DSSP file (Angstrom, degrees, kcal/mol; ACC not computed):
  #  RESIDUE AA STRUCTURE BP1 BP2  ACC     N-H-->O    O-->H-N    N-H-->O    O-->H-N    TCO  KAPPA ALPHA  PHI   PSI    X-CA   Y-CA   Z-CA
    1    1 A M     >        0   0    0      0, 0.0     4,-0.8     0, 0.0     3,-0.3   0.000 360.0 360.0 360.0 -47.5    0.0    0.0    0.0
    2    2 A M  H  >  +     0   0    0      1,-0.2     4,-2.6     2,-0.2     3,-0.3   0.878 360.0  69.1 -66.0 -38.5    2.7    2.5    0.9
    3    3 A R  H  > S+     0   0    0      1,-0.2     4,-2.3     2,-0.2     5,-0.2   0.863  96.8  52.3 -52.3 -43.9    5.0    1.8   -1.9
    4    4 A K  H  > S+     0   0    0     -3,-0.3     4,-1.7     1,-0.2    -1,-0.2   0.937 113.6  43.6 -57.0 -50.1    2.7    3.3   -4.6
    5    5 A S  H  X S+     0   0    0     -4,-0.8     4,-1.5    -3,-0.3     5,-0.3   0.859 112.2  52.4 -69.4 -36.7    2.3    6.6   -2.7
    6    6 A V  H  X S+     0   0    0     -4,-2.6     4,-2.2     1,-0.2     3,-0.4   0.949 112.4  45.3 -62.2 -49.6    6.1    6.8   -1.8
    7    7 A A  H  < S+     0   0    0     -4,-2.3    -1,-0.2     1,-0.2    -2,-0.2   0.842 112.2  53.9 -65.9 -34.7    7.1    6.4   -5.5
    8    8 A A  H  < S+     0   0    0     -4,-1.7    -1,-0.2    -5,-0.2    -2,-0.2   0.812 124.9  12.5 -74.9 -29.0    4.5    8.8   -6.7
    9    9 A V  H >< S+     0   0    0     -4,-1.5     3,-2.3    -3,-0.4   135,-0.3   0.669  82.6 116.9-128.0 -20.3    5.4   11.8   -4.5
   10   10 A T  T 3< S+     0   0    0     -4,-2.2   135,-0.2    -5,-0.3     3,-0.1  -0.302  87.2  21.8 -65.8 140.7    8.7   11.7   -2.7
   11   11 A G  T 3  S+     0   0    0    133,-3.2     2,-1.4     1,-0.2    -1,-0.3   0.079  94.3 110.5  90.7 -24.0   11.1   14.3   -3.8
   12   12 A A    <   +     0   0    0     -3,-2.3   132,-0.2   132,-0.2    -1,-0.2  -0.695  33.4 151.0 -84.8  95.3    8.2   16.4   -5.1
   13   13 A A    >   -     0   0    0     -2,-1.4     3,-2.2     3,-0.2   126,-0.2  -0.065  67.8-101.0-123.3  38.0    8.2   19.2   -2.5
   14   14 A G  T 3  S-     0   0    0      1,-0.3     3,-0.1     3,-0.0    -2,-0.1   0.833  84.9 -51.2  54.8  34.3    6.9   22.1   -4.4
   15   15 A G  T 3  S+     0   0    0      1,-0.3     2,-0.3     2,-0.0    -1,-0.3   0.509  97.0 146.2  81.9   4.9   10.4   23.5   -5.0
   16   16 A I    <   -     0   0    0     -3,-2.2    -1,-0.3   122,-0.2    -3,-0.2  -0.583  26.1-175.0 -77.3 132.0   11.3   23.2   -1.3
   17   17 A G        +     0   0    0     -2,-0.3   151,-0.1    -3,-0.1    -1,-0.1  -0.232  23.4 151.2-123.8  43.7   15.1   22.4   -1.0
   18   18 A W        -     0   0    0     97,-0.1     2,-0.4   150,-0.1    -2,-0.0  -0.349  31.9-150.5 -74.6 156.0   15.6   21.9    2.8
   19   19 A T        -     0   0    0     -2,-0.0   131,-0.1   148,-0.0    -2,-0.0  -0.999  22.9-116.2-126.8 128.4   18.2   19.6    4.2
   20   20 A A        -     0   0    0     -2,-0.4   148,-0.0   130,-0.0     3,-0.0  -0.347  30.8-163.1 -60.4 140.3   17.7   18.0    7.6
   21   21 A D    >>  -     0   0    0      1,-0.1     3,-2.2   133,-0.1     4,-2.1  -0.987  20.2-143.2-132.3 122.3   20.2   19.1   10.2
   22   22 A P  T 34 S+     0   0    0      0, 0.0    -1,-0.1     0, 0.0   132,-0.1   0.766 103.3  55.1 -59.6 -22.3   20.8   17.2   13.4
   23   23 A S  T 34 S+     0   0    0      1,-0.2    -3,-0.0    43,-0.1    42,-0.0   0.598 118.9  32.8 -82.3  -9.1   21.3   20.5   15.3
   24   24 A R  T <4 S+     0   0    0     -3,-2.2    65,-1.5    63,-0.1    64,-1.0   0.596 100.6  94.0-116.7 -19.6   17.9   21.8   14.1
   25   25 A A  E  <  -a   89   0A   0     -4,-2.1     2,-0.3    63,-0.2    65,-0.2  -0.354  42.9-170.6 -91.0 156.9   15.6   18.6   13.9
   26   26 A V  E     -a   90   0A   0     63,-0.7    65,-2.8    40,-0.2     2,-0.5  -0.979  22.0-135.5-136.8 135.8   13.2   16.9   16.1
   27   27 A L  E     -ab  91  68A   0     40,-3.1    42,-3.0    -2,-0.3     2,-0.5  -0.851  17.3-159.9 -94.7 124.9   11.7   13.5   15.2
   28   28 A L  E     -ab  92  69A   0     63,-3.4    65,-2.0    -2,-0.5     2,-0.7  -0.922   9.0-168.6-105.4 125.7    8.0   13.1   15.7
   29   29 A I  E     -a   93   0A   0     40,-2.7     2,-0.5    -2,-0.5     3,-0.3  -0.935  23.2-152.4-108.8 110.0    6.5    9.7   16.0
   30   30 A H  E     -a   94   0A   0     63,-3.0    65,-2.0    -2,-0.7    71,-0.1  -0.712  53.0 -25.2 -99.1 129.5    2.8   10.3   15.8
   31   31 A D  S    S+     0   0    0     -2,-0.5    -1,-0.2    63,-0.2    63,-0.1   0.712  74.7 140.1  55.7  37.3    0.0    8.2   17.3
   32   32 A L        +     0   0    0     -3,-0.3    -1,-0.1     4,-0.1    -2,-0.1   0.322  31.2 126.8 -90.1   8.8    1.8    4.8   17.5
   33   33 A Q  S >> S-     0   0    0      1,-0.1     4,-2.9     2,-0.1     3,-1.3  -0.314  76.0-108.9 -60.8 154.6    0.2    4.1   21.0
   34   34 A N  H 3> S+     0   0    0      1,-0.3     4,-2.4     2,-0.2     5,-0.1   0.870 116.0  59.7 -56.3 -40.7   -1.6    0.8   21.0
   35   35 A H  H 34 S+     0   0    0      1,-0.2    -1,-0.3     2,-0.2    -2,-0.1   0.757 115.1  36.6 -68.2 -18.6   -5.1    2.3   21.1
   36   36 A F  H X4 S+     0   0    0     -3,-1.3     3,-1.6     2,-0.1    -2,-0.2   0.859 117.1  49.6 -87.8 -48.6   -4.4    4.0   17.8
   37   37 A A  H >< S+     0   0    0     -4,-2.9     3,-2.3     1,-0.3    -2,-0.2   0.723  90.5  82.0 -67.5 -20.4   -2.3    1.2   16.2
   38   38 A D  T 3< S+     0   0    0     -4,-2.4    -1,-0.3     1,-0.3    -3,-0.1   0.675  77.8  70.9 -59.5 -14.5   -5.0   -1.4   17.1
   39   39 A A  T <  S+     0   0    0     -3,-1.6     2,-0.3    -5,-0.1    -1,-0.3   0.644  94.3  68.1 -76.3 -10.3   -6.9   -0.3   14.0
   40   40 A F  S <  S-     0   0    0     -3,-2.3     2,-0.6    -4,-0.1    85,-0.0  -0.840  86.6-120.4-111.5 144.4   -4.1   -2.0   11.8
   41   41 A A    >   -     0   0    0     -2,-0.3     3,-1.0     1,-0.1     6,-0.4  -0.741  28.8-150.9 -74.4 121.3   -3.2   -5.6   11.3
   42   42 A R  T 3  S+     0   0    0     -2,-0.6    -1,-0.1     1,-0.2    -4,-0.0   0.595  85.8  53.0 -76.7 -12.2    0.4   -5.5   12.5
   43   43 A D  T 3  S+     0   0    0      4,-0.1    -1,-0.2     2,-0.1    -2,-0.0   0.286 101.5  66.2-110.5  11.1    1.7   -8.3   10.4
   44   44 A V  S X  S-     0   0    0     -3,-1.0     3,-1.4     1,-0.0    -3,-0.0  -0.907  90.7 -42.3-126.4 159.0    0.6   -7.1    7.0
   45   45 A P  T 3  S+     0   0    0      0, 0.0    -4,-0.1     0, 0.0    -2,-0.1  -0.322 114.1  21.4 -61.5 144.0    1.5   -4.0    5.0
   46   46 A P  T 3> S+     0   0    0      0, 0.0     4,-2.3     0, 0.0     3,-0.2  -0.987 114.9  63.5-100.4   2.5    2.0   -1.3    5.5
   47   47 A I  H <> S+     0   0    0     -3,-1.4     4,-3.1    -6,-0.4     5,-0.4   0.896  98.4  52.4 -61.6 -46.4    2.7   -1.8    9.3
   48   48 A P  H  > S+     0   0    0      0, 0.0     4,-2.2     0, 0.0    -1,-0.2   0.924 114.8  42.7 -57.0 -43.1    5.9   -4.0    9.1
   49   49 A E  H  > S+     0   0    0     -3,-0.2     4,-2.2     2,-0.2    -2,-0.2   0.874 114.3  52.1 -68.1 -36.9    7.7   -1.5    6.8
   50   50 A L  H  X S+     0   0    0     -4,-2.3     4,-2.8     2,-0.2     5,-0.2   0.953 111.4  45.0 -62.6 -48.6    6.5    1.4    8.8
   51   51 A V  H  X S+     0   0    0     -4,-3.1     4,-2.7     1,-0.2     5,-0.2   0.925 112.9  51.1 -67.0 -40.4    7.7    0.0   12.1
   52   52 A T  H  X S+     0   0    0     -4,-2.2     4,-2.1    -5,-0.4    -1,-0.2   0.930 114.1  45.2 -62.3 -39.3   11.1   -1.0   10.5
   53   53 A N  H  X S+     0   0    0     -4,-2.2     4,-2.4    67,-0.2    -2,-0.2   0.900 112.6  49.4 -70.9 -38.0   11.5    2.5    9.1
   54   54 A I  H  X S+     0   0    0     -4,-2.8     4,-3.1     2,-0.2     5,-0.2   0.930 110.7  51.1 -64.6 -43.9   10.5    4.3   12.3
   55   55 A I  H  X S+     0   0    0     -4,-2.7     4,-2.7    -5,-0.2     5,-0.3   0.929 110.4  49.6 -56.0 -47.7   12.9    2.1   14.3
   56   56 A A  H  X S+     0   0    0     -4,-2.1     4,-2.4    -5,-0.2     5,-0.2   0.931 114.3  44.5 -60.2 -45.6   15.7    3.0   11.9
   57   57 A L  H  X S+     0   0    0     -4,-2.4     4,-2.8     2,-0.2     5,-0.2   0.913 113.0  49.8 -64.9 -42.8   15.0    6.7   12.1
   58   58 A R  H  X S+     0   0    0     -4,-3.1     4,-2.2     2,-0.2    -2,-0.2   0.912 113.3  46.7 -64.6 -42.8   14.6    6.7   15.9
   59   59 A S  H  X S+     0   0    0     -4,-2.7     4,-2.1    -5,-0.2    -2,-0.2   0.933 115.0  46.0 -63.0 -47.3   17.9    4.8   16.3
   60   60 A H  H  X S+     0   0    0     -4,-2.4     4,-1.7    -5,-0.3     6,-0.2   0.912 113.4  48.6 -63.0 -43.8   19.7    7.1   14.0
   61   61 A C  H  <>S+     0   0    0     -4,-2.8     5,-3.1    -5,-0.2     4,-0.4   0.879 110.1  53.0 -67.7 -35.1   18.3   10.3   15.5
   62   62 A A  H ><5S+     0   0    0     -4,-2.2     3,-0.9    -5,-0.2    -1,-0.2   0.905 107.0  51.1 -62.2 -42.0   19.1    9.0   19.0
   63   63 A T  H 3<5S+     0   0    0     -4,-2.1    -1,-0.2     1,-0.3    -2,-0.2   0.830 112.3  47.6 -66.2 -30.8   22.7    8.4   18.0
   64   64 A L  T 3<5S-     0   0    0     -4,-1.7    -1,-0.3    -5,-0.2    -2,-0.2   0.462 116.7-112.9 -87.4  -2.3   22.9   12.0   16.6
   65   65 A G  T < 5 +     0   0    0     -3,-0.9    -3,-0.2    -4,-0.4    -2,-0.1   0.674  63.2 152.7  80.1  17.9   21.3   13.5   19.6
   66   66 A I      < -     0   0    0     -5,-3.1    -1,-0.3    -6,-0.2   -40,-0.2  -0.681  49.1-116.7 -79.6 131.2   18.1   14.5   17.8
   67   67 A P        -     0   0    0      0, 0.0   -40,-3.1     0, 0.0     2,-0.5  -0.397  23.5-148.6 -71.8 148.4   15.2   14.7   20.3
   68   68 A V  E     -b   27   0A   0    -42,-0.2     2,-0.3    -2,-0.1   -40,-0.2  -0.969  18.2-176.1-119.7 127.0   12.4   12.2   19.7
   69   69 A V  E     -b   28   0A   0    -42,-3.0   -40,-2.7    -2,-0.5   -43,-0.0  -0.843  22.8-154.4-125.8 161.1    8.9   13.2   20.7
   70   70 A Y        +     0   0    0     -2,-0.3     2,-0.3   -42,-0.2   -39,-0.2  -0.253  66.6  68.4-130.8  46.6    5.5   11.5   20.7
   71   71 A G        -     0   0    0    -41,-0.1     2,-0.1   -40,-0.0     4,-0.1  -0.983  65.4-131.5-154.0 158.2    2.9   14.2   20.4
   72   72 A D        -     0   0    0     -2,-0.3     6,-0.5     2,-0.3     7,-0.1  -0.147  47.5 -82.8 -95.5-162.6    1.7   16.7   17.9
   73   73 A F  S >  S+     0   0    0      5,-0.1     3,-1.0     4,-0.1     2,-0.4   0.808 100.5  93.0 -75.4 -29.7    1.1   20.5   18.6
   74   74 A Q  T 3  S-     0   0    0      1,-0.3    -2,-0.3     3,-0.1     4,-0.0  -0.507 107.3 -16.7 -74.4 123.1   -2.4   20.1   20.1
   75   75 A Q  T 3  S+     0   0    0     -2,-0.4    -1,-0.3     1,-0.2    -2,-0.1   0.739 117.4  95.1  60.5  25.3   -2.6   19.7   23.8
   76   76 A T  S <  S-     0   0    0     -3,-1.0     3,-0.4    -4,-0.1    -1,-0.2  -0.901  82.7-116.2-135.3 168.3    1.1   18.9   24.1
   77   77 A P  S  > S+     0   0    0      0, 0.0     4,-3.2     0, 0.0     5,-0.3   0.146  74.6 119.5 -87.1  20.1    4.2   21.0   24.9
   78   78 A L  H  > S+     0   0    0     -6,-0.5     4,-2.8     1,-0.2     5,-0.3   0.901  73.3  48.4 -57.3 -47.7    5.8   20.3   21.4
   79   79 A A  H  > S+     0   0    0     -3,-0.4     4,-2.3    -6,-0.2    -1,-0.2   0.924 115.8  44.4 -56.7 -45.5    5.9   24.0   20.4
   80   80 A R  H  > S+     0   0    0      2,-0.2     4,-3.1     1,-0.2     5,-0.2   0.888 112.1  51.7 -67.5 -41.3    7.5   25.0   23.7
   81   81 A V  H  X S+     0   0    0     -4,-3.2     4,-2.2     2,-0.2    -2,-0.2   0.955 112.5  45.9 -64.3 -45.5   10.0   22.1   23.7
   82   82 A M  H  X>S+     0   0    0     -4,-2.8     5,-2.8    -5,-0.3     4,-0.6   0.933 115.2  47.8 -62.6 -42.4   11.1   22.9   20.1
   83   83 A A  H ><5S+     0   0    0     -4,-2.3     3,-1.3    -5,-0.3    -2,-0.2   0.948 111.4  49.4 -61.0 -49.7   11.4   26.6   21.0
   84   84 A D  H 3<5S+     0   0    0     -4,-3.1    -1,-0.2     1,-0.3    -2,-0.2   0.870 114.8  46.2 -58.7 -39.7   13.3   25.8   24.2
   85   85 A L  H 3<5S-     0   0    0     -4,-2.2    -1,-0.3    -5,-0.2    -2,-0.2   0.487 110.8-120.3 -82.1  -5.6   15.7   23.5   22.2
   86   86 A G  T <<5 +     0   0    0     -3,-1.3     2,-0.4    -4,-0.6    -3,-0.2   0.844  60.5 152.5  69.4  29.8   16.2   26.0   19.5
   87   87 A R      < +     0   0    0     -5,-2.8    -1,-0.2    -6,-0.2   -62,-0.2  -0.805  23.7 168.7-102.7 136.6   14.8   23.5   16.9
   88   88 A D        +     0   0    0    -64,-1.0    26,-2.5    -2,-0.4     2,-0.4   0.094  55.8  76.7-132.6  23.4   13.1   24.5   13.7
   89   89 A Q  E     -ac  25 114A   0    -65,-1.5   -63,-0.7    24,-0.2     2,-0.4  -0.991  55.7-164.0-136.1 142.5   12.9   21.3   11.7
   90   90 A L  E     -ac  26 115A   0     24,-2.5    26,-3.2    -2,-0.4     2,-0.7  -0.991   7.1-158.5-133.8 124.2   10.3   18.5   12.3
   91   91 A I  E     -ac  27 116A   0    -65,-2.8   -63,-3.4    -2,-0.4     2,-0.5  -0.893  21.8-151.2 -97.9 113.2   10.7   15.0   10.8
   92   92 A I  E     +ac  28 117A   0     24,-3.2    26,-2.0    -2,-0.7     2,-0.3  -0.783  27.1 152.9 -99.2 127.9    7.2   13.4   10.8
   93   93 A T  E     +a   29   0A   0    -65,-2.0   -63,-3.0    -2,-0.5     2,-0.3  -0.934  26.9  70.9-137.0 161.9    6.5    9.7   11.1
   94   94 A G  E    S-ac  30 122A   0     27,-2.9    29,-1.5    -2,-0.3     2,-0.2  -0.861  71.1 -44.6 131.6-161.6    3.6    7.7   12.4
   95   95 A I  E    S+ c   0 123A   0    -65,-2.0     6,-0.3    -2,-0.3    29,-0.2  -0.616  97.1  46.1-113.8 168.5    0.1    6.7   11.5
   96   96 A Y    > > -     0   0    0     27,-1.1     5,-1.6    -2,-0.2     3,-1.2   0.973  59.6-179.8  63.8  59.5   -3.1    8.5   10.3
   97   97 A A  I 3 >S+     0   0    0     26,-1.8     5,-1.5     1,-0.2    27,-0.1   0.860  76.7  50.8 -57.1 -36.4   -1.1   10.4    7.6
   98   98 A H  I 3 5S+     0   0    0      3,-0.1    -1,-0.2     4,-0.1    26,-0.1   0.605 122.5  29.7 -80.1  -9.0   -4.3   12.2    6.4
   99   99 A L  I <>5S+     0   0    0     -3,-1.2     4,-2.9     3,-0.1     5,-0.3   0.543 130.9   7.5-113.3 -98.1   -5.2   13.3    9.9
  100  100 A G  I  >5S+     0   0    0      1,-0.2     4,-2.5     2,-0.2     5,-0.2   0.879 127.9  50.1 -57.1 -45.5   -2.6   14.0   12.6
  101  101 A C  I  ><S+     0   0    0     -5,-1.6     4,-2.3    -6,-0.3    -1,-0.2   0.960 117.0  41.0 -63.4 -50.2    0.5   13.7   10.6
  102  102 A L  H  ><S+     0   0    0     -5,-1.5     4,-2.8    -6,-0.5     5,-0.2   0.935 115.8  49.7 -67.5 -41.7   -0.8   16.1    7.8
  103  103 A M  H  X S+     0   0    0     -4,-2.9     4,-2.1     1,-0.2    -1,-0.2   0.886 111.6  49.6 -62.4 -36.7   -2.3   18.5   10.2
  104  104 A T  H  X S+     0   0    0     -4,-2.5     4,-2.8    -5,-0.3    -1,-0.2   0.901 109.6  51.9 -64.8 -40.6    0.9   18.6   12.2
  105  105 A A  H  X S+     0   0    0     -4,-2.3     4,-2.5    -5,-0.2    -2,-0.2   0.931 110.8  46.9 -62.7 -45.9    2.8   19.2    9.1
  106  106 A R  H  X S+     0   0    0     -4,-2.8     4,-1.7     2,-0.2    -1,-0.2   0.875 113.4  47.9 -63.8 -37.3    0.6   22.1    8.1
  107  107 A E  H  X S+     0   0    0     -4,-2.1     4,-1.0    -5,-0.2    -2,-0.2   0.908 111.2  51.0 -69.5 -41.7    0.7   23.7   11.5
  108  108 A A  H ><>S+     0   0    0     -4,-2.8     5,-2.4     1,-0.2     3,-0.7   0.927 109.5  50.1 -59.0 -45.2    4.5   23.3   11.7
  109  109 A F  H ><5S+     0   0    0     -4,-2.5     3,-1.8     1,-0.3    -1,-0.2   0.882 108.1  52.8 -62.3 -38.0    4.9   24.9    8.4
  110  110 A M  H 3<5S+     0   0    0     -4,-1.7    -1,-0.3     1,-0.3    -2,-0.2   0.698 105.9  56.0 -71.7 -16.1    2.6   27.9    9.5
  111  111 A R  T <<5S-     0   0    0     -4,-1.0    -1,-0.3    -3,-0.7    -2,-0.2   0.184 124.3-107.4 -96.4  14.9    5.0   28.2   12.5
  112  112 A D  T < 5S+     0   0    0     -3,-1.8     2,-0.5     1,-0.2    -3,-0.2   0.812  73.7 143.1  59.8  35.0    8.0   28.6   10.1
  113  113 A I      < -     0   0    0     -5,-2.4     2,-0.6    -6,-0.1    -1,-0.2  -0.887  54.2-123.1-100.3 134.1    9.3   25.1   10.9
  114  114 A E  E     -c   89   0A   0    -26,-2.5   -24,-2.5    -2,-0.5     2,-0.4  -0.683  31.7-151.8 -77.4 120.9   10.8   23.1    8.1
  115  115 A V  E     -c   90   0A   0     -2,-0.6    28,-2.3    26,-0.5     2,-0.6  -0.784  17.8-167.3-107.7 134.8    8.9   19.9    7.8
  116  116 A F  E     -cd  91 143A   0    -26,-3.2   -24,-3.2    -2,-0.4     2,-0.9  -0.955  10.5-160.8-116.8 110.5   10.1   16.5    6.5
  117  117 A F  E     -cd  92 144A   0     26,-2.5    28,-1.9    -2,-0.6     2,-1.1  -0.817  10.5-148.6 -95.6 101.8    7.2   14.1    5.8
  118  118 A V  E >   - d   0 145A   0    -26,-2.0     3,-1.9    -2,-0.9   -24,-0.2  -0.602  11.7-168.0 -80.6  99.1    8.6   10.6    5.7
  119  119 A A  E >  S+     0   0A   0     26,-2.3     3,-0.8    -2,-1.1    -1,-0.2   0.847  83.8  44.0 -63.9 -38.5    6.4    8.9    3.3
  120  120 A D  E 3  S+     0   0A   0     25,-0.6    -1,-0.3     1,-0.2   -67,-0.2   0.336 113.3  53.4 -93.2  11.9    7.5    5.3    3.9
  121  121 A A  E <  S+     0   0A   0     -3,-1.9   -27,-2.9   -29,-0.2     2,-0.3   0.122 103.0  67.2-124.8  17.8    7.4    5.9    7.7
  122  122 A T  E <   +c   94   0A   0     -3,-0.8     2,-0.3   -29,-0.3   -27,-0.2  -0.943  63.4 175.3-126.8 152.4    3.8    7.2    7.7
  123  123 A A  E     -c   95   0A   0    -29,-1.5   -26,-1.8    -2,-0.3   -27,-1.1  -0.959  12.5-160.9-152.0 166.5    0.8    5.1    7.0
  124  124 A D        -     0   0    0     -2,-0.3     6,-0.0   -28,-0.2  -122,-0.0  -0.883  42.7 -92.6-144.8 176.6   -3.0    5.3    6.9
  125  125 A L  S    S+     0   0    0     -2,-0.3     2,-0.3     1,-0.1     3,-0.1   0.741 110.0  25.7 -67.6 -22.5   -6.0    3.0    6.9
  126  126 A S  S  > S-     0   0    0      1,-0.1     4,-1.9  -125,-0.0     5,-0.1  -0.981  74.9-123.7-141.0 153.6   -6.0    3.0    3.1
  127  127 A A  H  > S+     0   0    0     -2,-0.3     4,-3.0     2,-0.2     5,-0.2   0.869 112.3  57.1 -57.8 -41.4   -3.6    3.6    0.3
  128  128 A D  H  > S+     0   0    0      1,-0.2     4,-2.4     2,-0.2     5,-0.2   0.930 107.1  46.9 -61.0 -46.4   -5.8    6.4   -1.0
  129  129 A H  H  > S+     0   0    0      2,-0.2     4,-2.3     1,-0.2    -1,-0.2   0.903 114.0  47.9 -63.8 -38.0   -5.7    8.3    2.2
  130  130 A H  H  X S+     0   0    0     -4,-1.9     4,-2.6     2,-0.2     5,-0.2   0.944 114.2  46.1 -66.7 -46.4   -1.9    7.9    2.5
  131  131 A L  H  X S+     0   0    0     -4,-3.0     4,-2.5     2,-0.2     5,-0.2   0.890 112.7  49.6 -56.8 -43.8   -1.4    8.9   -1.1
  132  132 A S  H  X S+     0   0    0     -4,-2.4     4,-2.6    -5,-0.2     5,-0.2   0.929 114.3  46.2 -65.1 -48.3   -3.7   11.9   -0.8
  133  133 A A  H  X S+     0   0    0     -4,-2.3     4,-2.8    -5,-0.2     5,-0.2   0.937 114.7  45.1 -61.3 -49.9   -1.9   13.1    2.4
  134  134 A T  H  X S+     0   0    0     -4,-2.6     4,-2.6     1,-0.2     5,-0.2   0.898 113.7  49.8 -66.7 -40.3    1.6   12.6    1.1
  135  135 A T  H  X S+     0   0    0     -4,-2.5     4,-2.0    -5,-0.2    -1,-0.2   0.919 113.4  46.8 -61.2 -44.7    0.7   14.4   -2.2
  136  136 A Y  H  X S+     0   0    0     -4,-2.6     4,-1.1    -5,-0.2     5,-0.4   0.955 114.0  47.5 -62.4 -49.4   -0.9   17.3   -0.3
  137  137 A A  H >X>S+     0   0    0     -4,-2.8     5,-2.1     1,-0.2     4,-2.0   0.917 112.5  48.9 -62.6 -44.1    2.0   17.6    2.1
  138  138 A A  H 3<5S+     0   0    0     -4,-2.6  -122,-0.2     1,-0.2    -1,-0.2   0.868 114.3  45.9 -67.4 -32.6    4.7   17.5   -0.8
  139  139 A G  H 3<5S+     0   0    0     -4,-2.0    -1,-0.2    -5,-0.2    -2,-0.2   0.636 127.0  19.0 -86.0  -9.7    3.0   20.0   -2.8
  140  140 A R  H <<5S+     0   0    0     -4,-1.1    -3,-0.2    -3,-0.6    -2,-0.2   0.684 129.5   1.2-129.5 -32.5    2.3   22.6   -0.1
  141  141 A C  T  <5S+     0   0    0     -4,-2.0   -26,-0.5    -5,-0.4     2,-0.3   0.474 106.2  39.1-148.9   5.6    4.2   22.5    3.1
  142  142 A T      < -     0   0    0     -5,-2.1     2,-0.6    -6,-0.2  -126,-0.2  -0.918  69.1-106.9-144.7 170.4    6.8   19.8    3.4
  143  143 A M  E     -d  116   0A   0    -28,-2.3   -26,-2.5    -2,-0.3     2,-0.6  -0.964  35.2-150.1 -94.9 119.5    9.6   17.7    1.7
  144  144 A A  E     +d  117   0A   0     -2,-0.6  -133,-3.2  -135,-0.3     2,-0.3  -0.851  32.3 163.5 -92.9 118.9    8.1   14.3    1.3
  145  145 A L  E     -d  118   0A   0    -28,-1.9   -26,-2.3    -2,-0.6   -25,-0.6  -0.815  37.6-112.4-132.9 165.0   11.0   11.9    1.5
  146  146 A T     >  -     0   0    0     -2,-0.3     4,-1.8   -28,-0.2     5,-0.2  -0.557  36.7-108.2 -90.7 168.5   11.8    8.2    2.0
  147  147 A T  H  > S+     0   0    0      1,-0.2     4,-2.8     2,-0.2     5,-0.2   0.882 119.2  56.5 -60.4 -43.0   13.5    7.0    5.2
  148  148 A D  H  > S+     0   0    0      1,-0.2     4,-1.9     2,-0.2    -1,-0.2   0.879 107.1  48.4 -58.6 -41.2   16.6    6.3    3.2
  149  149 A R  H  > S+     0   0    0      2,-0.2     4,-1.4     1,-0.2    -1,-0.2   0.864 110.4  49.4 -73.0 -34.5   16.8    9.8    2.0
  150  150 A V  H  X S+     0   0    0     -4,-1.8     4,-0.9     2,-0.2     3,-0.3   0.937 111.1  51.3 -63.3 -46.5   16.3   11.3    5.5
  151  151 A L  H  < S+     0   0    0     -4,-2.8     3,-0.5     1,-0.2    -2,-0.2   0.871 107.0  53.5 -59.5 -35.6   19.0    9.0    6.8
  152  152 A S  H  < S+     0   0    0     -4,-1.9    -1,-0.2     1,-0.2    -2,-0.2   0.824 105.1  55.2 -67.6 -31.9   21.4   10.2    4.0
  153  153 A M  H  < S+     0   0    0     -4,-1.4    -1,-0.2    -3,-0.3    -2,-0.2   0.704 107.5  51.9 -71.8 -17.6   20.8   13.8    5.0
  154  154 A L  S  < S-     0   0    0     -4,-0.9    -1,-0.3    -3,-0.5  -133,-0.1  -0.639  80.8-170.0-119.1  72.5   21.8   13.0    8.5
  155  155 A P        -     0   0    0      0, 0.0    -3,-0.1     0, 0.0    -2,-0.0  -0.363  23.7-139.2 -71.0 143.4   25.2   11.3    8.2
  156  156 A L  S    S+     0   0    0     -5,-0.1    -5,-0.0     1,-0.1    -2,-0.0   0.695  88.9  35.5 -73.3 -20.9   26.6    9.7   11.3
  157  157 A A  S    S-     0   0    0      3,-0.0    -1,-0.1     0, 0.0     0, 0.0  -0.970  91.2-106.6-133.2 144.4   30.1   10.9   10.5
  158  158 A P        -     0   0    0      0, 0.0     3,-0.1     0, 0.0    -2,-0.1  -0.322  48.4 -94.0 -63.8 151.6   31.3   14.1    8.9
  159  159 A P        -     0   0    0      0, 0.0     3,-0.1     0, 0.0     6,-0.1  -0.287  54.7 -83.9 -64.3 159.0   32.6   13.7    5.3
  160  160 A P    >   -     0   0    0      0, 0.0     3,-1.7     0, 0.0    -3,-0.0  -0.258  58.6 -89.0 -61.0 151.1   36.3   13.2    4.9
  161  161 A A  T 3  S+     0   0    0      1,-0.2     0, 0.0    -3,-0.1     0, 0.0  -0.302 112.7  25.2 -63.5 145.6   38.3   16.5    5.0
  162  162 A G  T 3  S+     0   0    0      1,-0.2    -1,-0.2    -3,-0.1     0, 0.0   0.386  96.6 110.4  83.3  -1.6   38.8   18.1    1.6
  163  163 A R  S <  S-     0   0    0     -3,-1.7    -1,-0.2    -4,-0.0     0, 0.0  -0.896  70.9-117.7-101.7 130.6   35.6   16.5    0.1
  164  164 A P        -     0   0    0      0, 0.0     2,-0.5     0, 0.0    -1,-0.0  -0.300  21.0-122.7 -67.7 152.6   32.7   18.7   -0.7
  165  165 A V        -     0   0    0     -6,-0.1     2,-0.2     1,-0.0     0, 0.0  -0.822  26.9-127.6 -94.7 126.4   29.4   18.2    1.1
  166  166 A A        -     0   0    0     -2,-0.5     2,-0.2     1,-0.1    -1,-0.0  -0.507  22.5-123.4 -71.6 137.6   26.6   17.5   -1.4
  167  167 A A              0   0    0     -2,-0.2    -1,-0.1     1,-0.1  -148,-0.0  -0.588 360.0 360.0 -81.7 147.5   23.5   19.7   -0.9
  168  168 A G              0   0    0     -2,-0.2    -1,-0.1  -151,-0.1  -150,-0.1   0.461 360.0 360.0 -51.9 360.0   20.1   18.1   -0.3
């Protein structure tokens, strides 16, 4: 289900050319609590790929010292936490792409936060909902990327001396 939407829209970011930066980013894992995740069969797509990708991102971010949070802007301290930490980039993963993930992306963009919508680390109850959310986000307020692309933007080691750093 997710593969179709990932291939269709990743990289299409309405001309946005941001690069994720470990000193500016926060990783959001949206609505993976059991009472939300119970709507999904956990052993069939898209959930196994989603979980694998979120685990990879979470581990990578933790290694780089990127804060990991589990709440959106509504009724949480996310905005204050980001401001207190001096962070202005949000990497969005999780479920209900067309609801909480997309609304969080839009709100973050309106707060002048650079948003990275990880298409293969977000999911929805239908492929159509996921594709719609990812397409909307990519065209209006985020960079829609794959997990691999986000990981490549956040290297664990600096490039060797004398070698140019490729821009996102």
